[in-house]
C-alpha positions in Angstrom: 106.2 127.3 127.0 108.9 125.0 128.5 110.9 122.7 126.2 112.9 121.2 129.1 112.8 117.4 129.5 111.4 116.2 132.8 113.7 114.3 135.1 112.0 111.0 134.1 112.3 111.7 130.4 116.0 112.6 130.7 116.6 109.4 132.8 114.9 107.2 130.2 116.7 108.8 127.3 120.1 108.6 129.1 119.7 104.9 130.0 118.8 104.0 126.4 121.7 106.1 125.1 124.1 104.2 127.3 122.5 100.8 126.3 123.0 101.7 122.7 126.6 102.8 123.2 127.6 99.8 125.3 125.5 96.9 123.8 124.7 97.8 120.2 127.2 100.0 118.6 130.1 97.6 119.4 128.3 95.0 117.4 128.1 97.1 114.2 131.2 95.8 112.5 130.2 92.2 113.1 126.7 93.0 111.8 128.1 94.5 108.6 130.4 91.5 108.1 127.5 89.1 108.5 125.3 91.1 106.1 128.1 91.2 103.5 128.0 87.4 103.7 124.3 87.3 103.2 123.6 86.4 106.8 121.3 88.1 109.3 123.1 90.9 111.1 121.8 89.8 114.4 120.3 86.4 115.2 117.0 85.7 117.0 118.9 84.3 120.0 121.1 87.4 120.2 118.1 89.7 120.0 116.4 87.8 122.8 119.6 88.0 124.9 119.7 91.7 124.5 116.0 92.1 125.2 116.4 90.2 128.5 119.4 92.3 129.4 117.3 95.4 129.0 114.5 93.8 130.9 116.8 93.5 133.9 116.7 97.3 134.1 113.0 97.5 133.7 112.9 98.2 129.9 110.2 95.8 128.8 107.0 96.6 126.9 107.8 100.3 126.7 104.3 101.2 125.5 102.5 98.1 126.9 100.1 99.2 129.7 101.4 98.6 133.2 98.3 96.4 133.8 99.9 94.0 131.3 103.4 94.1 132.7 104.8 96.9 130.6 106.2 100.4 131.2 103.3 102.3 129.8 105.6 105.1 128.6 104.1 108.3 127.2 104.3 109.1 123.4 107.0 111.7 124.0 109.1 109.4 126.1 108.7 106.7 123.5 109.8 109.1 120.7 112.9 110.0 122.8 113.6 106.3 123.2 113.2 105.6 119.5 115.6 108.4 118.6 118.3 106.9 120.8 117.8 103.4 119.2 118.2 105.1 115.8 121.8 106.0 116.6 122.7 102.5 115.4 121.6 100.3 112.4 121.7 97.2 114.6 118.2 95.9 114.4 117.1 96.0 118.0 113.7 96.5 119.6 112.7 96.2 123.2 110.7 93.1 124.1 107.3 92.9 125.7 105.3 94.5 123.0 102.1 93.4 121.2 100.2 95.0 118.3 97.7 97.6 119.6 94.7 95.9 118.0 95.4 92.7 119.9 94.0 94.5 123.0 90.6 94.2 121.2 90.8 90.4 121.7 88.2 88.7 123.9 89.4 87.1 127.1 90.1 83.7 125.5 92.0 85.2 122.6 94.0 87.3 125.0 95.2 84.1 126.8 96.1 82.5 123.5 97.6 85.5 121.6 98.0 88.8 123.5 99.6 87.6 126.7 102.0 85.1 125.0 103.0 87.9 122.5 103.8 90.3 125.3 105.9 87.6 127.1 107.8 86.8 123.9 106.5 83.3 123.6 104.6 84.0 120.4 105.3 86.2 117.3 102.7 88.0 115.2 102.4 89.9 112.0 99.9 92.3 110.5 98.7 91.2 107.1 96.7 93.7 105.1 99.0 94.7 102.1 98.5 92.8 98.9 100.1 92.8 95.5 97.3 95.1 94.2 96.5 96.8 97.5 99.4 98.8 99.0 98.6 102.4 99.7 95.0 101.8 98.8 94.2 99.4 101.6 90.5 99.3 100.6 91.4 97.4 97.5 92.2 94.2 99.2 91.0 91.0 97.5 91.8 88.3 100.0 88.4 86.6 100.7 86.9 84.7 103.6 83.9 82.5 102.7 81.6 81.2 105.4 81.3 77.4 105.6 79.2 76.3 108.6 80.9 77.7 111.7 84.2 78.1 109.9 85.6 80.6 107.4 87.7 79.6 104.3 90.4 82.2 103.5 92.0 82.5 100.1 94.4 85.2 98.9 97.9 86.5 99.1 99.5 89.2 101.3 102.8 90.9 100.5 105.6 92.9 102.1 104.5 91.7 105.6 107.0 92.7 108.3 107.8 89.7 110.5 105.8 87.4 108.3 108.7 84.9 107.9 109.1 84.5 111.7 105.4 84.8 112.9 103.5 81.9 114.2 100.2 83.7 113.8 99.0 86.5 111.6 96.3 89.1 111.9 94.7 88.6 108.5 92.3 91.1 106.9 89.8 89.5 104.4 86.6 90.5 102.6 83.7 88.7 104.3 81.0 90.8 102.5 81.9 91.8 99.0 78.9 94.1 98.7 80.0 96.2 101.6 83.7 96.1 101.0 85.7 98.3 103.4 82.5 99.8 104.7 81.5 96.9 106.9 82.6 94.0 104.8 86.2 93.5 106.0 87.0 91.2 109.0 90.2 90.5 110.9 91.1 86.9 111.7 93.7 85.5 114.0 95.3 82.8 111.9 97.9 80.4 113.3 100.6 79.2 110.9 99.7 75.6 111.5 96.2 76.3 110.2 97.7 76.1 106.7 99.2 79.4 105.5 102.8 79.7 104.3 105.3 82.5 103.9 107.9 83.3 101.3 110.9 85.6 101.8 111.0 88.8 99.7 114.5 90.0 98.9 114.9 93.8 99.1 117.7 96.4 98.7 117.9 96.7 102.4 118.4 94.2 105.2 114.7 94.2 106.0 113.2 90.8 105.0 109.5 91.0 104.5 107.3 88.1 103.4 104.6 87.1 101.1 101.8 85.1 102.9 99.8 82.6 100.8 96.4 81.4 101.9 94.9 78.5 100.0 91.6 77.3 101.4 92.8 78.0 104.9 90.0 76.9 107.3 89.6 79.2 110.3 87.0 78.7 113.1 84.6 81.6 113.7 86.2 82.0 117.2 89.3 83.4 115.4 87.6 86.7 114.5 89.3 89.6 116.2 86.9 92.3 117.2 83.6 92.2 115.4 82.6 90.7 112.0 82.8 93.3 109.3 84.7 95.9 111.4 88.2 94.8 110.4 89.0 97.9 108.4 88.5 100.1 111.5 91.0 97.9 113.3 93.4 98.1 110.4 93.3 101.9 110.5 93.9 101.8 114.3 97.0 99.7 113.6 98.3 101.9 110.8 97.7 105.1 112.8 99.1 103.8 116.1 102.3 105.8 115.9 103.6 107.1 112.6 105.6 109.6 114.6 107.8 106.7 115.8 109.2 106.0 112.3 110.7 109.5 111.8 111.6 109.5 115.5 114.1 106.7 114.9 115.5 108.6 111.9 116.4 111.5 114.3 119.1 109.3 115.9 120.3 108.0 112.5 120.7 111.6 111.3 122.5 112.7 114.4 125.1 110.0 114.1 125.4 110.6 110.3 125.9 114.3 110.7 128.5 113.8 113.3 130.3 111.4 111.0 130.2 114.1 108.3 131.6 116.7 110.8 134.4 114.4 111.9 135.4 113.6 108.3 135.3 117.2 107.2 137.6 118.2 110.1 140.2 115.6 109.2 140.1 115.2 105.4 142.3 117.6 103.4 142.2 118.4 99.7 144.6 120.7 97.9 146.2 121.6 101.2 143.0 122.6 103.0 140.6 120.8 105.3 137.3 120.2 103.4 135.6 121.7 106.5 136.8 125.0 105.2 135.1 124.5 101.8 131.8 126.4 101.5 130.2 123.5 99.7 130.8 121.2 102.6 129.8 123.9 105.2 126.4 124.3 103.5 125.8 120.6 103.5 126.5 120.4 107.2 124.4 123.6 107.9 121.4 122.4 105.9 121.6 119.0 107.6 121.8 120.5 111.1 118.8 122.7 110.5 116.7 119.9 109.0 117.5 117.6 111.9 116.3 120.2 114.4 113.1 120.8 112.5 112.5 117.0 112.3 113.1 116.7 116.1 110.4 119.2 116.9 107.9 117.9 114.4 108.2 114.5 115.9 108.0 115.7 119.5 105.0 118.0 118.6 103.1 115.0 117.1 103.9 112.9 120.2 102.8 115.7 122.5 99.5 115.8 120.7 99.1 112.1 121.3 99.8 112.5 125.0 97.4 115.5 125.2 94.6 113.3 123.7 94.4 115.4 120.6 93.7 114.2 117.1 97.4 113.9 116.0 96.9 112.3 112.6 97.8 115.5 110.7 100.9 116.2 112.8 102.0 112.6 112.4 101.7 112.8 108.6 103.7 116.0 108.6 106.5 114.4 110.7 106.4 111.2 108.6 106.7 113.1 105.3 109.3 115.5 106.4 111.3 112.8 108.2 111.4 110.5 105.2 112.4 113.1 102.7 115.0 114.9 104.9 116.6 111.8 106.3 117.2 110.6 102.8 118.7 114.0 101.8 120.9 114.0 104.9 122.4 110.5 104.4 123.0 111.4 100.7 125.0 114.5 101.7 127.0 112.6 104.3 127.8 110.0 101.7 128.9 112.8 99.3 131.1 114.3 101.9 132.9 111.0 102.4 133.4 110.6 98.6 134.3 107.1 97.4 134.7 105.7 100.9 131.1 106.6 101.6 130.0 104.4 98.8 131.9 101.4 100.1 130.7 98.8 102.6 133.6 99.5 104.8 131.6 102.4 106.4 128.0 102.1 107.5 126.8 105.0 105.5 125.6 103.0 102.5 123.9 100.7 105.0 121.9 103.6 106.4 121.3 104.9 102.8 119.5 101.7 102.0 117.6 101.5 105.3 116.4 105.1 105.3 115.1 104.8 101.8 112.3 102.6 103.2 111.1 105.4 105.4 109.6 107.1 102.3 107.5 104.0 101.5 106.2 101.8 104.4 103.3 102.7 106.6 102.2 105.4 104.3 104.2 106.6 101.3 105.3 110.3 100.8 102.5 110.6 98.3 99.9 109.3 100.7 101.1 111.7 103.4 101.0 114.6 100.9 97.5 113.6 100.0 96.4 113.5 103.6 98.0 116.9 104.5 96.6 118.6 101.4 93.1 117.2 102.0 93.1 118.3 105.6 94.2 121.9 104.6 91.9 122.2 101.6 88.8 120.9 103.5 89.5 123.0 106.6 90.1 120.0 108.9 93.2 121.8 110.1 94.1 125.4 110.0 97.3 126.9 108.4 99.6 127.4 111.4 98.4 124.3 113.2 97.6 124.1 116.9 99.7 127.2 117.6 98.3 129.3 114.7 
């Protein structure tokens, strides 16, 4: 069993680490200043500029297939990349990506939606969550009623990432109430100019999701993505496309935070003694270091299963659950080590505190992950000890 990174994996990781150190971390103080004033930390134009700078070195569409102009990186390499991006709270993502379910588009739809999204000309959002249907995606109530060759969509979506900026949405609606999620949900590609609107949702973090409102929005039948009634299958493909990438980014955040804790403990004195010599502080650092390493291997193991063509859903749920819980415990300890200064907005710790809290909620709450893990074990879908047991 060899845990050594390949030459290519190491080169990808090192390039992204250098990019983060040179292009993103120097922007942090300005990002914090803007956010304190209620402004976006990084503008759309600045993000595009950074994405194009990365593209000059070949970093474009990291998981987009090479056939569509992307890098086609493996799951393990993508996890390594996300961990490096997590070293900063500057909200950056590489360009050239498109939602995985858009690859189910027919040739005409690919020309109108998939390819322009990959090139950066268009922006999409995934719209399934509703005020009464969060973790229970099968409870959606947004409806699509047939009217000739068109469909009339009515309903509301909520907490939609990118919904304020998107010019089209992948909207999941009930087309056959009798069947519901078992063959009665359809996905529609709905342009903003077809009539839907978005409203900003203020949150404790800097993440700005949207509510999408559909009032008698008329959509041609040609806007169906995939097949009529098979939308729930597409939704599950989107949701399960890479849960391991969420805790992967937390790896980088925790690495940076723990180092901040170490540096502070080695310079801060109380009662004539460095706090690094206090057992209470030592145990905080020790526990955080152990949990970080456990998270790293849970994430990489899930990614390895993806690359091996295995069913990685259980491993991804384990990584997502552990990552969300432990990342929050780690940032809390580091804030505690810094005392009052950790609670201020002069340091980025409270910024990470708010951001990492979301990891326990979106794309599958802790409770949903526990439900999945317990069900898999109790029903024998996976064995105690996992793939190496």
